[in-house]
C-alpha positions in Angstrom: 121.8 114.0 113.0 121.8 112.6 109.5 119.3 109.9 110.5 117.1 112.6 112.0 117.0 114.5 108.7 116.4 111.3 106.8 113.3 110.6 108.8 112.2 114.3 108.8 112.2 114.7 105.0 109.1 112.5 104.2 107.1 114.1 107.0 107.9 117.7 105.8 107.2 116.8 102.2 103.8 115.3 103.0 103.0 118.1 105.4 103.7 120.7 102.7 101.5 118.8 100.2 98.7 118.5 102.8 98.7 122.2 103.6 98.7 123.0 99.9 95.8 120.7 99.3 93.9 122.2 102.3 94.3 125.7 101.0 93.5 124.8 97.4 90.8 122.2 97.9 89.3 122.9 101.3 86.0 121.1 101.9 83.2 123.0 100.2 79.7 121.6 100.0 78.9 124.2 97.3 81.2 122.3 95.0 79.4 118.9 95.5 78.8 117.1 92.3 81.4 119.1 90.3 84.1 116.4 90.5 84.2 113.1 88.5 85.7 109.6 89.1 83.7 109.4 92.4 84.3 105.7 92.5 87.7 106.6 93.9 85.9 107.5 97.2 84.3 104.0 97.5 86.3 101.6 99.8 86.4 98.1 98.2 87.9 96.4 101.2 85.9 94.8 104.1 88.1 95.5 107.2 88.5 99.2 106.9 85.0 99.9 105.4 83.4 98.2 108.4 85.3 100.5 110.6 84.0 103.7 108.9 87.4 104.2 107.1 88.7 105.6 110.4 92.0 103.8 110.5 94.2 106.3 108.6 96.8 105.9 111.4 96.5 102.1 112.0 95.7 100.4 108.7 98.1 97.5 108.1 98.9 95.7 104.8 97.2 95.8 101.4 94.1 97.7 102.5 96.4 100.7 103.0 96.2 101.2 99.2 92.8 102.8 99.8 93.1 104.2 103.4 96.7 105.3 103.8 99.4 103.8 101.6 101.9 104.0 104.4 100.2 101.1 106.0 101.3 98.8 103.1 104.8 99.0 104.6 103.6 96.7 107.4 103.2 93.7 105.1 105.1 90.8 106.8 106.0 88.9 103.6 103.2 88.5 101.0 99.5 89.3 101.2 96.6 88.5 98.8 93.0 89.8 99.1 89.9 89.2 96.9 86.7 91.1 97.8 83.2 91.5 96.5 80.9 94.4 97.3 77.2 94.5 96.8 77.0 98.3 96.5 73.6 99.8 97.6 71.9 96.4 97.7 68.9 96.5 95.3 70.6 98.7 92.7 72.4 95.7 91.0 75.8 97.4 91.3 78.7 95.2 92.2 82.3 96.0 92.9 85.2 93.5 92.6 88.7 94.0 94.0 91.9 92.0 93.9 95.3 92.9 95.2 98.6 91.6 96.4 101.7 93.0 98.2 105.2 91.7 98.5 108.0 92.7 100.8 111.2 93.5 98.9 114.4 94.0 100.9 114.4 94.6 104.6 112.0 97.6 104.8 110.3 98.1 101.4 107.0 96.7 100.0 105.5 96.7 96.5 101.8 96.3 96.0 99.2 96.3 93.2 95.4 96.2 93.2 92.7 96.2 90.6 89.2 97.5 91.3 86.2 97.3 88.9 82.5 98.2 89.1 79.8 96.4 87.2 76.4 98.0 86.6 74.8 95.2 84.5 73.2 95.9 81.1 71.8 99.3 80.4 69.3 100.0 77.6 70.6 102.1 74.7 68.5 105.2 74.0 68.9 108.0 71.5 67.0 111.1 70.4 65.4 109.0 67.6 64.8 106.0 69.9 64.0 107.4 73.4 62.3 104.1 74.5 65.3 102.0 73.6 64.8 98.7 71.8 68.1 99.0 69.8 70.3 97.1 72.2 72.2 97.4 75.5 75.6 98.4 76.7 77.7 97.7 79.9 79.3 100.7 81.7 82.8 99.9 83.0 84.8 101.5 85.7 88.3 100.2 86.3 91.1 101.4 88.6 94.6 99.9 88.8 96.9 101.0 91.5 100.7 100.4 92.0 102.2 101.3 95.4 105.5 101.5 97.1 105.8 101.8 100.9 108.8 101.9 103.1 109.7 101.8 106.8 112.1 104.7 107.4 112.6 103.7 111.0 110.7 101.7 113.8 108.4 104.7 114.1 108.0 106.3 110.7 106.4 104.7 107.7 105.6 106.3 104.3 104.3 105.3 100.9 103.1 106.5 97.5 100.3 105.0 95.3 99.9 105.7 91.5 96.4 104.9 90.2 95.3 104.6 86.6 91.6 105.4 86.1 89.5 104.1 83.2 85.8 104.9 82.6 83.9 103.8 79.6 80.6 103.0 77.9 80.0 101.7 74.4 81.0 104.8 72.6 82.5 107.2 75.2 85.5 106.8 77.5 87.9 108.7 79.7 91.3 107.9 81.2 93.2 109.6 84.0 95.9 109.2 86.6 96.0 110.0 90.3 98.5 109.9 93.1 98.1 109.1 96.8 100.8 109.7 99.5 100.7 108.9 103.2 102.7 108.9 106.4 102.2 106.9 109.7 104.0 107.5 113.0 104.0 104.8 115.7 105.1 105.3 119.3 104.6 104.0 122.8 106.1 101.1 124.8 103.9 98.6 122.9 103.6 100.8 119.8 100.0 101.5 120.9 99.9 105.1 119.9 99.6 105.9 116.1 99.1 108.9 113.9 98.6 109.1 110.2 98.1 111.6 107.3 97.0 110.6 103.9 96.6 112.8 100.8 94.6 111.0 98.1 93.3 111.4 94.5 95.7 114.2 93.4 96.0 114.4 89.6 95.2 116.3 86.4 91.7 116.8 85.1 90.0 114.1 83.1 87.8 114.4 79.9 85.5 112.2 78.0 85.9 111.5 74.3 84.6 109.1 71.7 82.1 108.7 68.9 79.2 109.1 71.4 80.0 112.9 71.4 79.2 113.1 67.6 75.9 114.7 66.7 74.3 114.4 63.2 73.0 117.6 61.7 71.0 118.1 58.5 71.9 120.9 56.2 68.8 121.7 54.1 70.6 124.0 51.7 72.8 121.2 50.4 70.4 118.4 51.2 73.0 116.3 53.2 73.8 115.5 56.8 77.0 116.2 58.6 78.5 115.0 61.9 79.5 117.6 64.5 81.8 116.9 67.4 80.4 118.1 70.8 83.5 118.3 73.1 82.9 117.4 76.8 84.0 119.6 79.6 87.0 118.6 81.7 86.4 117.5 85.3 88.6 117.4 88.4 89.3 114.4 90.7 87.8 114.1 94.2 90.9 115.0 96.2 90.8 114.2 100.0 93.0 114.8 103.0 92.7 112.4 106.0 94.3 113.0 109.4 93.8 110.3 112.0 95.0 108.9 115.4 94.4 105.7 117.3 95.2 104.1 120.6 95.5 100.4 121.5 94.5 99.0 124.9 95.9 95.6 125.6 94.3 93.4 128.3 95.8 90.1 129.5 97.7 89.7 126.2 94.7 88.1 124.5 92.4 91.1 124.2 92.9 94.3 122.3 90.6 97.3 122.1 91.5 100.1 119.7 89.9 103.5 119.7 90.4 105.5 116.5 89.4 108.9 115.1 89.8 110.6 111.8 89.1 113.9 110.0 88.6 114.0 106.3 88.6 117.2 104.2 86.7 116.6 100.9 87.6 119.0 98.1 84.2 118.6 96.5 81.9 117.9 99.4 81.3 118.2 103.1 84.1 117.6 105.6 83.6 114.3 107.6 84.5 113.1 111.1 84.9 109.4 111.7 85.1 107.5 115.0 85.4 103.8 115.7 86.2 100.9 118.0 87.8 97.6 117.2 88.0 94.6 119.5 90.3 91.6 119.0 90.4 88.2 120.7 94.0 86.9 120.1 93.6 88.2 116.5 91.4 85.2 115.8 88.1 87.0 116.1 87.9 90.8 115.4 84.8 92.9 115.8 84.6 96.5 114.7 82.2 99.4 114.3 82.3 103.0 113.4 80.3 106.1 112.6 80.9 108.8 109.9 79.5 112.3 110.7 79.0 115.2 108.3 76.7 118.2 108.4 73.1 117.2 108.1 73.6 113.5 108.2 71.4 112.9 111.2 68.2 114.3 109.6 66.7 112.7 106.5 65.5 116.0 105.1 69.0 117.5 105.4 71.0 114.5 104.4 72.9 114.7 101.0 74.7 111.3 101.3 73.3 107.9 100.6 75.3 106.6 103.6 73.6 107.4 106.9 76.7 107.0 109.1 76.9 103.7 110.9 79.1 100.8 109.8 80.1 97.5 111.3 82.2 94.5 110.5 83.9 91.3 111.6 86.9 89.1 110.8 87.6 85.5 111.5 91.3 84.7 111.2 92.9 81.2 111.2 96.6 80.6 111.5 98.0 78.3 108.8 101.5 78.0 110.1 102.4 79.6 113.4 106.1 79.3 112.9 105.9 81.3 109.6 103.0 83.5 110.9 100.9 82.7 107.9 97.1 83.2 108.2 93.8 82.9 106.3 90.9 85.2 107.1 87.4 86.1 106.0 86.3 89.7 106.4 82.8 91.2 106.3 81.5 94.7 106.5 78.1 96.5 106.4 77.5 100.2 105.7 74.0 101.6 106.4 72.3 103.5 103.6 69.0 105.3 102.9 67.6 104.4 100.5 68.5 100.8 99.4 69.4 97.9 101.8 72.9 98.9 102.8 76.3 98.1 101.2 77.8 94.7 102.0 81.4 93.6 101.4 83.0 90.2 101.9 86.7 89.5 101.4 89.1 86.6 101.6 92.7 87.3 102.8 95.8 85.2 102.8 99.1 86.3 104.5 102.1 84.2 103.6 
């Protein structure tokens, strides 16, 4: 009985948080654009992004830091990933991500990742110099995550992820913090049935500050200028709630076909439904595809998202040491967009 309550506690806690989030931040398209730190909604990893972010219930290893942190608990020993994303090809926006996870003890895993976005150089313009010509600056978006995940039993896995958010230009910046939490439940004779819940980007409001918010005013009476501080408004984080399920079909012990579905409630946007398939040949070659649906996405005149729905990806995985189960893999994903020429992600992964 004590073990039962031990496993029940994390599920009840996350369920309570999920219900609270749904009631407080239920998907509302009328609130679109009112949240900040929207880079928290961009998946920097190739495997899960090529599968339409559908694997809330089945994500395994380091990529769980974005999809569902409970999946980090499945790290065998150590995992390292480096990925590069050409975001909205043609826009000159690049995303870089690096992370590692390490098993500690029999059932716990610690993980860390760093995600940054580069926008190139942007011309500085002011009221006095609207055409620029006075230099350039580089916007910087940086997120650092530290996660802890644990296997509570052979069926129940949970985790928590703390993210530090930093956004800056040459003279204005903002910092914040967000928390993710997730649970996965695995059952079946071959552990082929999986369920998952992930609550993400929960945290206090953020606010910009810096010298860029100073405005010079001229006081004619005293014939001198003065600087006035123009405070920026606070903004909320783009909280989301994901609920997903998946089912593995094993054929002849060398083929695996996984069907997955996911529902996402966006606190500052339209709710989304994801579906996807993944095929694996002895885990050496993995092919995946998915589709994300939201209201109006099928018609260009009604679409409010740059992503049009389809995504696809592939993984080539090579065993380095079969006895120690170490592997090296290359992952790729493509997400269709309109306009621009899609979003492309390529990643290198090492499991030791």
